[in-house]
C-alpha positions as CSV (number, residue, x, y, z in Angstrom):
1,M,-3.2,-12.5,1.8
2,G,-4.4,-10.2,4.5
3,R,-1.9,-8.7,7.4
4,T,1.6,-8.5,7.2
5,D,3.1,-7.2,10.7
6,S,6.3,-5.3,11.3
7,V,9.4,-6.4,10.2
8,S,13.2,-5.3,11.3
9,R,14.5,-3.1,8.3
10,S,17.7,-0.8,7.4
11,T,17.2,2.7,9.2
12,S,18.6,4.5,5.9
13,H,15.4,5.9,3.9
14,P,16.1,5.9,0.4
15,P,13.5,7.5,-1.8
16,L,11.2,5.0,-3.5
17,A,11.4,4.4,-7.1
18,R,8.6,2.9,-9.0
19,E,10.6,0.8,-11.1
20,E,12.1,-0.6,-8.1
21,L,8.6,-2.0,-6.7
22,P,7.9,-5.6,-6.6
23,D,5.5,-6.7,-9.3
24,D,3.5,-9.2,-6.9
25,T,1.1,-7.9,-4.2
26,A,2.0,-9.8,-1.4
27,A,5.7,-9.0,-2.2
28,L,5.3,-5.3,-2.3
29,A,3.6,-5.5,1.3
30,R,6.5,-6.9,2.6
31,Y,9.0,-4.5,0.6
32,L,6.8,-1.3,1.7
33,I,7.6,-2.3,5.3
34,G,10.4,0.3,6.7
35,K,9.5,2.8,3.9
36,V,9.2,6.7,3.6
37,S,9.7,9.3,6.6
38,G,7.6,7.5,8.9
39,R,8.4,3.9,9.1
40,I,6.0,1.7,7.8
41,V,5.1,-0.9,10.6
42,E,1.8,-2.8,9.3
43,T,0.5,-3.5,5.8
44,E,-2.6,-5.6,4.3
45,A,-2.3,-6.9,0.8
46,Y,-5.3,-7.1,-1.1
47,V,-4.6,-9.6,-3.8
48,A,-6.8,-10.0,-7.2
49,G,-10.1,-12.4,-6.2
50,D,-10.1,-10.9,-2.7
51,A,-13.5,-9.8,-1.8
52,A,-12.7,-7.0,0.7
53,G,-10.6,-5.3,-1.6
54,H,-11.8,-1.9,-3.4
55,G,-10.7,-3.4,-6.7
56,F,-12.8,-6.6,-6.3
57,R,-15.8,-5.3,-8.2
58,G,-13.9,-3.2,-10.9
59,M,-12.7,0.3,-11.5
60,T,-15.0,3.0,-10.4
61,P,-14.4,6.8,-10.6
62,R,-13.3,6.4,-6.6
63,N,-10.7,3.7,-6.9
64,R,-9.3,4.3,-10.4
65,S,-5.8,4.9,-9.0
66,L,-5.8,1.6,-7.5
67,F,-6.0,0.1,-11.4
68,L,-3.0,1.7,-12.4
69,E,0.7,0.3,-12.4
70,R,2.1,-0.4,-9.3
71,G,3.2,2.4,-6.8
72,H,0.2,4.9,-7.2
73,A,-1.4,6.3,-4.4
74,Y,-5.2,5.2,-3.8
75,V,-6.7,7.2,-0.8
76,Y,-10.2,7.0,0.5
77,L,-12.5,8.1,3.6
78,A,-13.4,5.6,5.9
79,Y,-16.3,5.8,7.7
80,G,-16.5,9.8,7.9
81,I,-13.3,9.7,9.7
82,S,-10.2,8.3,8.7
83,F,-8.1,8.2,5.6
84,M,-6.7,5.8,4.3
85,L,-3.5,5.3,2.1
86,N,-3.5,2.1,-0.3
87,V,-0.7,1.5,-2.9
88,S,-1.5,0.0,-6.1
89,S,0.4,-3.2,-7.0
90,E,0.8,-5.6,-9.8
91,A,0.0,-5.0,-13.7
92,Q,-2.2,-1.7,-14.6
93,G,-5.8,-2.9,-14.8
94,T,-5.6,-5.5,-11.8
95,G,-7.0,-3.5,-9.5
96,T,-4.7,-4.8,-6.4
97,G,-3.2,-2.9,-3.6
98,V,-1.7,-2.5,-0.2
99,L,-3.6,-0.8,2.6
100,I,-0.5,0.9,4.6
101,R,-2.0,0.1,8.3
102,A,0.6,1.6,10.7
103,L,3.5,4.0,10.6
104,E,5.9,4.8,13.3
105,P,7.0,8.4,12.9
106,L,10.4,9.4,12.7
107,E,10.6,13.0,11.9
108,G,8.9,15.8,13.5
109,I,8.3,14.0,16.8
110,E,10.7,15.9,19.2
């Protein structure tokens, strides 16, 4: 699926509820745009079968949260310098997720 660029969303920021998250990875990537205290402005979907996804080669101790039901955080250190935040998607055991690529800060930027 790849990158999902920014889309305009409401400025209201209600808390996320796992049971309200879409089951489909691409739908979850679109749904997450505009969420949390910083506005999510760019996401990237890693669907089943995507060789670039961390779940492609199966579950490991490092990526096990990616294999939980949708809505769990999977965070890892990339290149020793940047922490990457992903949200698990689809059914438990799938290993699919959405990378949060960019946030626009909305609070604490005074």
